[in-house]
C-alpha positions as CSV (number, residue, x, y, z in Angstrom):
1,M,4.4,8.6,-14.9
2,T,4.8,6.5,-11.8
3,Y,3.9,3.2,-10.3
4,I,2.7,3.5,-6.7
5,P,0.1,1.8,-4.5
6,E,-3.3,3.3,-5.3
7,F,-4.1,3.9,-1.7
8,L,-1.4,6.6,-1.7
9,C,-3.0,8.5,-4.5
10,R,-6.6,7.4,-4.6
11,N,-7.9,10.8,-3.5
12,L,-5.9,12.5,-6.3
13,I,-7.4,10.1,-8.8
14,E,-10.9,10.8,-7.5
15,E,-10.3,14.6,-7.7
16,G,-9.1,14.3,-11.3
17,R,-5.6,15.6,-10.4
18,L,-4.0,12.2,-11.4
19,I,-5.1,9.9,-14.2
20,H,-4.9,6.1,-13.8
21,I,-3.5,5.3,-17.3
22,L,-3.4,1.5,-16.8
23,P,-6.5,0.8,-14.7
24,S,-6.3,-3.0,-15.3
25,L,-2.8,-3.1,-13.8
26,Y,-2.7,-3.2,-10.0
27,A,0.1,-3.7,-7.4
28,S,-1.6,-6.9,-6.4
29,Q,-0.8,-8.3,-9.9
30,V,2.8,-7.1,-9.8
31,P,4.0,-7.4,-6.2
32,I,6.2,-4.7,-4.9
33,P,8.3,-5.8,-1.9
34,V,8.0,-3.8,1.2
35,S,10.7,-3.8,3.9
36,F,10.8,-2.3,7.3
37,I,14.2,-1.2,8.5
38,Y,14.8,-0.2,12.1
39,P,17.6,-0.4,14.7
40,E,18.0,-3.7,16.3
41,R,16.8,-3.6,19.9
42,D,15.8,-6.2,22.5
43,L,12.3,-4.7,22.7
44,M,10.6,-3.1,19.7
45,P,8.8,0.1,20.6
46,R,5.0,-0.2,20.7
47,Q,4.6,2.6,18.2
48,L,6.8,0.9,15.7
49,R,5.0,-2.4,16.1
50,A,1.7,-0.6,15.7
51,F,2.9,1.1,12.5
52,I,4.1,-2.2,11.0
53,D,0.8,-3.9,11.9
54,F,-1.2,-1.0,10.5
55,T,0.8,-1.1,7.2
56,I,0.5,-4.8,6.8
57,T,-3.3,-4.6,7.4
58,R,-3.6,-1.7,5.0
59,F,-1.9,-3.5,2.2
60,Q,-4.0,-6.7,2.8
61,D,-7.2,-4.6,2.8
62,D,-6.3,-3.0,-0.5
63,I,-5.5,-6.4,-2.1
64,Q,-8.8,-7.9,-0.9
65,R,-10.7,-5.0,-2.3
66,R,-9.2,-5.4,-5.7
67,K,-9.9,-9.1,-5.7
68,K,-13.6,-8.3,-5.1
69,D,-13.6,-5.7,-7.9
70,N,-12.2,-8.2,-10.5
């Protein structure tokens, strides 16, 4: 048993390889803090900034989708 963001395992749930045993419980209801740790630099590499922006957007999209489902 594990507690992970659904977007990381959604395809496994759809394939029937994982079972969502508490479907009414979502990460948006019980927030999990996410931190980005990287070396301090004067300028952040563009690839790192793009990854951080993508991840933030991805989590926001998932939360918005769940709000619509409820």
